[in-house]
C-alpha positions as a Python dict, from the first residue, in 0.01 Angstrom:
ca = {
    (1, 'M'): (0, 0, 0),
    (2, 'K'): (-198, 230, -228),
    (3, 'P'): (-423, 471, -36),
    (4, 'K'): (-792, 385, -64),
    (5, 'F'): (-1108, 581, 13),
    (6, 'R'): (-1425, 421, 146),
    (7, 'I'): (-1761, 581, 228),
    (8, 'L'): (-1906, 464, 559),
    (9, 'K'): (-2226, 668, 581),
    (10, 'K'): (-2417, 914, 363),
    (11, 'D'): (-2639, 1188, 503),
    (12, 'K'): (-3004, 1130, 413),
    (13, 'K'): (-3090, 1493, 342),
    (14, 'T'): (-2771, 1626, 178),
    (15, 'K'): (-2466, 1504, -13),
    (16, 'A'): (-2252, 1500, 302),
    (17, 'R'): (-2076, 1172, 373),
    (18, 'A'): (-1846, 1020, 634),
    (19, 'G'): (-1565, 797, 519),
    (20, 'V'): (-1206, 690, 566),
    (21, 'I'): (-890, 720, 358),
    (22, 'K'): (-645, 439, 434),
    (23, 'T'): (-280, 538, 375),
    (24, 'P'): (61, 383, 446),
    (25, 'H'): (102, 623, 740),
    (26, 'G'): (-243, 571, 893),
    (27, 'D'): (-614, 624, 841),
    (28, 'I'): (-785, 960, 783),
    (29, 'E'): (-1144, 979, 899),
    (30, 'T'): (-1347, 1211, 677),
    (31, 'P'): (-1470, 1479, 659),
    (32, 'A'): (-1128, 1606, 768),
    (33, 'F'): (-966, 1947, 801),
    (34, 'I'): (-599, 1937, 700),
    (35, 'P'): (-373, 2193, 874),
    (36, 'V'): (-118, 2353, 641),
    (37, 'G'): (251, 2316, 719),
    (38, 'T'): (386, 2509, 422),
    (39, 'Q'): (756, 2458, 488),
    (40, 'G'): (726, 2134, 683),
    (41, 'S'): (586, 2303, 993),
    (42, 'V'): (239, 2424, 1089),
    (43, 'K'): (335, 2773, 1199),
    (44, 'A'): (373, 2819, 1577),
    (45, 'I'): (251, 2463, 1656),
    (46, 'S'): (459, 2152, 1726),
    (47, 'P'): (375, 1810, 1577),
    (48, 'R'): (296, 1680, 1927),
    (49, 'E'): (49, 1965, 1984),
    (50, 'L'): (-110, 1895, 1646),
    (51, 'M'): (-154, 1529, 1729),
    (52, 'E'): (-303, 1612, 2070),
    (53, 'A'): (-539, 1860, 1904),
    (54, 'G'): (-676, 1583, 1683),
    (55, 'A'): (-502, 1646, 1351),
    (56, 'Q'): (-491, 1339, 1129),
    (57, 'I'): (-287, 1470, 836),
    (58, 'V'): (-71, 1772, 750),
    (59, 'L'): (-27, 1942, 411),
    (60, 'A'): (313, 2073, 299),
    (61, 'N'): (413, 2280, -2),
    (62, 'T'): (606, 2138, -296),
    (63, 'Y'): (732, 2476, -419),
    (64, 'H'): (872, 2589, -83),
    (65, 'L'): (1029, 2256, 12),
    (66, 'H'): (1189, 2227, -332),
    (67, 'L'): (1361, 2565, -285),
    (68, 'R'): (1456, 2498, 76),
    (69, 'P'): (1587, 2254, 196),
    (70, 'G'): (1529, 2046, -120),
    (71, 'E'): (1347, 1719, -182),
    (72, 'D'): (1668, 1514, -203),
    (73, 'L'): (1766, 1602, 152),
    (74, 'I'): (1416, 1528, 283),
    (75, 'K'): (1419, 1190, 107),
    (76, 'K'): (1763, 1115, 252),
    (77, 'L'): (1634, 1191, 601),
    (78, 'G'): (1342, 950, 572),
    (79, 'G'): (1072, 1139, 384),
    (80, 'L'): (837, 1420, 477),
    (81, 'S'): (650, 1251, 763),
    (82, 'K'): (962, 1129, 944),
    (83, 'W'): (1158, 1448, 868),
    (84, 'M'): (885, 1657, 1033),
    (85, 'S'): (862, 1410, 1323),
    (86, 'W'): (492, 1403, 1245),
    (87, 'N'): (481, 1028, 1175),
    (88, 'G'): (133, 1039, 1028),
    (89, 'P'): (-27, 1088, 685),
    (90, 'T'): (89, 1386, 479),
    (91, 'M'): (-29, 1564, 165),
    (92, 'T'): (161, 1787, -76),
    (93, 'D'): (27, 2028, -333),
    (94, 'S'): (182, 2064, -678),
    (95, 'G'): (341, 2409, -652),
    (96, 'G'): (106, 2544, -918),
    (97, 'F'): (-59, 2799, -692),
    (98, 'Q'): (273, 2942, -573),
    (99, 'V'): (401, 2975, -928),
    (100, 'F'): (77, 3153, -1019),
    (101, 'S'): (111, 3392, -727),
    (102, 'L'): (460, 3485, -843),
    (103, 'G'): (343, 3545, -1198),
    (104, 'V'): (2, 3646, -1325),
    (105, 'G'): (-115, 3685, -965),
    (106, 'K'): (123, 3981, -936),
    (107, 'E'): (26, 4153, -1260),
    (108, 'G'): (-184, 4464, -1286),
    (109, 'G'): (-219, 4517, -914),
    (110, 'G'): (-248, 4244, -656),
    (111, 'V'): (-473, 4194, -355),
    (112, 'K'): (-347, 4294, -11),
    (113, 'F'): (-544, 4157, 283),
    (114, 'L'): (-572, 4351, 606),
    (115, 'R'): (-499, 4201, 945),
    (116, 'D'): (-811, 3989, 997),
    (117, 'E'): (-852, 3903, 627),
    (118, 'S'): (-1211, 4031, 635),
    (119, 'K'): (-1121, 4335, 426),
    (120, 'Y'): (-871, 4390, 153),
    (121, 'E'): (-719, 4666, -55),
    (122, 'I'): (-626, 4652, -423),
    (123, 'E'): (-260, 4729, -476),
    (124, 'Q'): (-255, 4971, -768),
    (125, 'E'): (112, 4932, -852),
    (126, 'A'): (177, 4637, -1081),
    (127, 'K'): (432, 4387, -954),
    (128, 'P'): (703, 4237, -1176),
    (129, 'R'): (615, 3906, -1341),
    (130, 'L'): (835, 3634, -1196),
    (131, 'N'): (740, 3340, -1415),
    (132, 'K'): (713, 3233, -1776),
    (133, 'I'): (455, 2973, -1874),
    (134, 'T'): (512, 2750, -2177),
    (135, 'E'): (375, 2416, -2292),
    (136, 'E'): (671, 2250, -2122),
    (137, 'G'): (610, 2406, -1779),
    (138, 'V'): (697, 2716, -1581),
    (139, 'T'): (1027, 2899, -1541),
    (140, 'F'): (1029, 3113, -1229),
    (141, 'Q'): (1252, 3308, -996),
    (142, 'S'): (1295, 3200, -636),
    (143, 'H'): (1137, 3441, -389),
    (144, 'I'): (1433, 3364, -161),
    (145, 'D'): (1734, 3458, -372),
    (146, 'G'): (1609, 3530, -723),
    (147, 'S'): (1763, 3215, -871),
    (148, 'T'): (1593, 3062, -1175),
    (149, 'H'): (1404, 2732, -1147),
    (150, 'K'): (1177, 2523, -1366),
    (151, 'L'): (865, 2331, -1272),
    (152, 'S'): (693, 2095, -1511),
    (153, 'P'): (443, 1815, -1450),
    (154, 'E'): (728, 1565, -1446),
    (155, 'V'): (941, 1772, -1207),
    (156, 'S'): (650, 1842, -971),
    (157, 'I'): (565, 1471, -949),
    (158, 'E'): (930, 1378, -902),
    (159, 'I'): (957, 1624, -613),
    (160, 'Q'): (638, 1494, -450),
    (161, 'E'): (751, 1133, -487),
    (162, 'K'): (1083, 1215, -320),
    (163, 'L'): (900, 1398, -41),
    (164, 'G'): (700, 1079, 10),
    (165, 'A'): (359, 1225, 92),
    (166, 'D'): (59, 991, 100),
    (167, 'L'): (-166, 1224, -101),
    (168, 'I'): (-21, 1427, -389),
    (169, 'V'): (-160, 1665, -651),
    (170, 'C'): (-114, 1703, -1027),
    (171, 'F'): (71, 2007, -1160),
    (172, 'D'): (-177, 2263, -1289),
    (173, 'D'): (-205, 2609, -1444),
    (174, 'L'): (-409, 2821, -1206),
    (175, 'E'): (-640, 3056, -1396),
    (176, 'S'): (-695, 3413, -1282),
    (177, 'P'): (-1046, 3520, -1174),
    (178, 'K'): (-991, 3810, -1417),
    (179, 'Y'): (-976, 3576, -1718),
    (180, 'N'): (-1263, 3576, -1969),
    (181, 'F'): (-1414, 3254, -2100),
    (182, 'E'): (-1164, 3202, -2382),
    (183, 'K'): (-861, 3271, -2165),
    (184, 'T'): (-995, 3041, -1893),
    (185, 'K'): (-1061, 2765, -2150),
    (186, 'E'): (-704, 2801, -2279),
    (187, 'S'): (-570, 2767, -1924),
    (188, 'L'): (-793, 2464, -1857),
    (189, 'E'): (-674, 2287, -2170),
    (190, 'L'): (-313, 2343, -2065),
    (191, 'T'): (-393, 2205, -1720),
    (192, 'N'): (-553, 1897, -1878),
    (193, 'R'): (-240, 1827, -2079),
    (194, 'W'): (-20, 1882, -1774),
    (195, 'E'): (-237, 1649, -1565),
    (196, 'I'): (-201, 1365, -1814),
    (197, 'R'): (175, 1419, -1808),
    (198, 'S'): (162, 1418, -1427),
    (199, 'K'): (-21, 1086, -1434),
    (200, 'K'): (232, 932, -1672),
    (201, 'A'): (520, 1054, -1454),
    (202, 'H'): (372, 914, -1134),
    (203, 'K'): (533, 582, -1042),
    (204, 'N'): (492, 553, -663),
    (205, 'K'): (180, 345, -607),
    (206, 'N'): (190, 417, -232),
    (207, 'Q'): (66, 767, -314),
    (208, 'L'): (-287, 871, -410),
    (209, 'L'): (-269, 1117, -701),
    (210, 'F'): (-539, 1386, -712),
    (211, 'G'): (-641, 1531, -1044),
    (212, 'V'): (-734, 1900, -1016),
    (213, 'T'): (-1051, 2057, -1156),
    (214, 'H'): (-1044, 2407, -1302),
    (215, 'G'): (-1263, 2627, -1519),
    (216, 'G'): (-1296, 2948, -1320),
    (217, 'K'): (-1648, 3081, -1275),
    (218, 'F'): (-1780, 2916, -1591),
    (219, 'R'): (-2028, 2627, -1558),
    (220, 'E'): (-1951, 2475, -1898),
    (221, 'L'): (-1578, 2462, -1828),
    (222, 'R'): (-1623, 2333, -1473),
    (223, 'I'): (-1835, 2043, -1594),
    (224, 'E'): (-1587, 1966, -1871),
    (225, 'S'): (-1303, 1968, -1619),
    (226, 'A'): (-1490, 1750, -1370),
    (227, 'K'): (-1560, 1484, -1632),
    (228, 'F'): (-1198, 1491, -1754),
    (229, 'V'): (-1050, 1451, -1406),
    (230, 'D'): (-1302, 1182, -1310),
    (231, 'K'): (-1217, 983, -1623),
    (232, 'N'): (-842, 993, -1561),
    (233, 'F'): (-788, 998, -1182),
    (234, 'D'): (-885, 806, -868),
    (235, 'A'): (-923, 1120, -653),
    (236, 'I'): (-1061, 1469, -717),
    (237, 'A'): (-915, 1801, -597),
    (238, 'L'): (-1128, 2109, -659),
    (239, 'G'): (-904, 2402, -750),
    (240, 'G'): (-900, 2707, -970),
    (241, 'A'): (-1055, 3049, -926),
    (242, 'H'): (-1404, 3150, -818),
    (243, 'L'): (-1567, 3492, -777),
    (244, 'N'): (-1731, 3469, -434),
    (245, 'K'): (-1891, 3228, -189),
    (246, 'E'): (-2199, 3177, -404),
    (247, 'N'): (-1985, 3092, -705),
    (248, 'L'): (-1768, 2860, -491),
    (249, 'Y'): (-2077, 2663, -391),
    (250, 'E'): (-2194, 2653, -754),
    (251, 'V'): (-1853, 2522, -861),
    (252, 'I'): (-1874, 2241, -604),
    (253, 'D'): (-2228, 2152, -713),
    (254, 'W'): (-2128, 2145, -1081),
    (255, 'T'): (-1824, 1931, -1002),
    (256, 'V'): (-1979, 1681, -761),
    (257, 'A'): (-2264, 1616, -1004),
    (258, 'N'): (-2012, 1506, -1266),
    (259, 'V'): (-1763, 1290, -1074),
    (260, 'S'): (-1788, 937, -935),
    (261, 'E'): (-1950, 894, -596),
    (262, 'D'): (-1680, 661, -466),
    (263, 'K'): (-1381, 893, -518),
    (264, 'S'): (-1226, 1111, -250),
    (265, 'R'): (-1290, 1485, -302),
    (266, 'H'): (-1056, 1752, -167),
    (267, 'Q'): (-1135, 2126, -164),
    (268, 'L'): (-819, 2334, -188),
    (269, 'G'): (-782, 2639, 36),
    (270, 'I'): (-1111, 2663, 233),
    (271, 'G'): (-1129, 2728, 609),
    (272, 'E'): (-1412, 2967, 702),
    (273, 'I'): (-1674, 2823, 938),
    (274, 'D'): (-1974, 2876, 711),
    (275, 'D'): (-1781, 2745, 411),
    (276, 'I'): (-1690, 2428, 600),
    (277, 'F'): (-2056, 2342, 657),
    (278, 'E'): (-2150, 2432, 300),
    (279, 'I'): (-1875, 2237, 125),
    (280, 'I'): (-1925, 1925, 340),
    (281, 'E'): (-2299, 1945, 274),
    (282, 'R'): (-2216, 1940, -97),
    (283, 'G'): (-2001, 1627, -74),
    (284, 'I'): (-1646, 1742, 3),
    (285, 'D'): (-1438, 1497, 209),
    (286, 'T'): (-1120, 1687, 296),
    (287, 'F'): (-1008, 2050, 286),
    (288, 'D'): (-706, 2258, 384),
    (289, 'C'): (-643, 2620, 475),
    (290, 'V'): (-384, 2849, 637),
    (291, 'I'): (-650, 3069, 799),
    (292, 'P'): (-639, 2931, 1157),
    (293, 'T'): (-267, 2991, 1205),
    (294, 'R'): (-251, 3305, 993),
    (295, 'I'): (-522, 3488, 1185),
    (296, 'G'): (-387, 3345, 1514),
    (297, 'R'): (-55, 3519, 1457),
    (298, 'T'): (-242, 3847, 1410),
    (299, 'G'): (-446, 3814, 1730),
    (300, 'F'): (-775, 3669, 1606),
    (301, 'F'): (-937, 3359, 1750),
    (302, 'F'): (-1245, 3152, 1670),
    (303, 'I'): (-1549, 3157, 1899),
    (304, 'S'): (-1852, 2929, 1894),
    (305, 'P'): (-2221, 3034, 1898),
    (306, 'P'): (-2391, 3234, 2031),
    (307, 'L'): (-2096, 3476, 2058),
    (308, 'G'): (-1966, 3354, 1725),
    (309, 'N'): (-2186, 3405, 1421),
    (310, 'I'): (-2172, 3468, 1048),
    (311, 'K'): (-2165, 3845, 1101),
    (312, 'N'): (-1840, 3837, 1302),
    (313, 'R'): (-1717, 3532, 1104),
    (314, 'F'): (-1703, 3331, 1428),
    (315, 'R'): (-1395, 3521, 1542),
    (316, 'T'): (-1283, 3811, 1757),
    (317, 'D'): (-962, 4001, 1834),
    (318, 'I'): (-764, 3932, 2153),
    (319, 'D'): (-611, 4278, 2119),
    (320, 'K'): (-940, 4445, 2217),
    (321, 'P'): (-921, 4642, 2546),
    (322, 'Q'): (-1225, 4453, 2681),
    (323, 'Y'): (-1009, 4140, 2721),
    (324, 'R'): (-751, 4303, 2947),
    (325, 'Q'): (-925, 4181, 3265),
    (326, 'D'): (-1130, 3895, 3119),
    (327, 'S'): (-1083, 3577, 3323),
    (328, 'K'): (-1272, 3353, 3078),
    (329, 'P'): (-1096, 3120, 2832),
    (330, 'L'): (-1079, 3208, 2462),
    (331, 'D'): (-1390, 2995, 2406),
    (332, 'S'): (-1591, 2842, 2688),
    (333, 'N'): (-1688, 2541, 2475),
    (334, 'C'): (-1333, 2458, 2368),
    (335, 'K'): (-1119, 2182, 2521),
    (336, 'C'): (-787, 2284, 2365),
    (337, 'Y'): (-475, 2335, 2577),
    (338, 'A'): (-501, 2715, 2552),
    (339, 'C'): (-863, 2727, 2668),
    (340, 'Q'): (-812, 2475, 2947),
    (341, 'N'): (-516, 2657, 3100),
    (342, 'F'): (-515, 3030, 3018),
    (343, 'S'): (-746, 3329, 3040),
    (344, 'R'): (-821, 3586, 2775),
    (345, 'A'): (-656, 3842, 3002),
    (346, 'Y'): (-328, 3650, 3006),
    (347, 'I'): (-322, 3589, 2631),
    (348, 'H'): (-420, 3955, 2576),
    (349, 'H'): (-116, 4053, 2783),
    (350, 'L'): (109, 3816, 2588),
    (351, 'F'): (-12, 3947, 2254),
    (352, 'R'): (22, 4313, 2358),
    (353, 'S'): (375, 4233, 2478),
    (354, 'R'): (451, 4049, 2151),
    (355, 'E'): (542, 3738, 2345),
    (356, 'L'): (583, 3439, 2111),
    (357, 'L'): (366, 3221, 2336),
    (358, 'S'): (62, 3424, 2229),
    (359, 'Y'): (109, 3316, 1867),
    (360, 'N'): (134, 2953, 1977),
    (361, 'L'): (-176, 2961, 2198),
    (362, 'L'): (-396, 3149, 1951),
    (363, 'S'): (-288, 2934, 1656),
    (364, 'L'): (-328, 2614, 1855),
    (365, 'H'): (-677, 2715, 1964),
    (366, 'N'): (-781, 2801, 1608),
    (367, 'V'): (-653, 2476, 1460),
    (368, 'H'): (-813, 2273, 1741),
    (369, 'F'): (-1137, 2465, 1686),
    (370, 'L'): (-1160, 2365, 1319),
    (371, 'L'): (-1048, 2009, 1385),
    (372, 'N'): (-1307, 1968, 1661),
    (373, 'L'): (-1583, 2126, 1454),
    (374, 'T'): (-1509, 1894, 1164),
    (375, 'K'): (-1511, 1597, 1401),
    (376, 'K'): (-1854, 1704, 1529),
    (377, 'I'): (-1977, 1734, 1171),
    (378, 'R'): (-1854, 1380, 1099),
    (379, 'E'): (-2033, 1249, 1406),
    (380, 'S'): (-2351, 1430, 1301),
    (381, 'I'): (-2338, 1259, 961),
    (382, 'L'): (-2298, 922, 1128),
    (383, 'D'): (-2599, 979, 1357),
    (384, 'N'): (-2818, 1155, 1098),
    (385, 'S'): (-2814, 1499, 1265),
    (386, 'F'): (-2601, 1701, 1022),
    (387, 'S'): (-2876, 1945, 923),
    (388, 'T'): (-2958, 2009, 1290),
    (389, 'L'): (-2592, 2081, 1371),
    (390, 'K'): (-2556, 2314, 1073),
    (391, 'K'): (-2870, 2504, 1174),
    (392, 'S'): (-2737, 2551, 1530),
    (393, 'W'): (-2429, 2723, 1385),
    (394, 'L'): (-2555, 2906, 1079),
}
């Protein structure tokens, strides 16, 4: 069974739409947030907890699973979904982003995010380049043991086919936001060639292959990329670099205006509350991000309005002294397991004591929060109240 996407309802005032992706492992109602299970596990959360929280699909990482434990073992043990004991739809990325982060992403000083990811520092010391990009593909060193590996479009697709995910992504060359127009165009042209090779290598018709759009901050290149991917693929993944939120929204507008209406659109790596509303309003169907579990492990949790707002990024820090004696749940409007059973005071104590349960409860709450918000957005599209819901949040 080849996965298929169908639009059920379009918002009358925006480009938001509600739909469904039918896959061999089950249906995905869209818009949908996809929790990230990089190494076959959404950090600090069990598959049962994910299912109970409302997750419909999980994304895993081709690069990491290739290095450990290896795609052959996962295939032998029944494929990604069964191996994880998730037993639902799965998605894998191509490994392109991870290879980038080991290579050009390390050159000339990287970006180091602080604990809540709201601020960052530029690392002045250049890091060693760990990859070599050629027409054939990428040669890179494992971050685990330094061993040398090669990824090409053909290898990436072969790995993803063995993993057995329902949704997979073409191998791409991720441009740096530091690139000028000519360098970005060169990277895009390489990505285009790699995507065609990915398509030719793809044999498993039970998987939906996403072509990836690139082009950095440049309108001309983004439109060119959108038209190329739309011509050659049945599903669109928006990738590549952008400068800021405003440029991200521009990139989506440029892309959506130049791809077919009936194709599924996935936004790679987006998980902020305001961004979720903005990208869905612009016609995005699915999106993934590590933010909910990453910030959960550092003590931050999402809160709904009026306490949560754009200024505080709809989040606060459980480590604050004010929560030491707070009997309220993390969020009074949340129905997750953490909020229904534990107080801020208790989770504050756990986090201060570095008890592992705190990471579980905070991460679970954050994932549930985004899943529930996305579900509400879907319902608002179906009953023609999307703009009203967005206004109540933003």
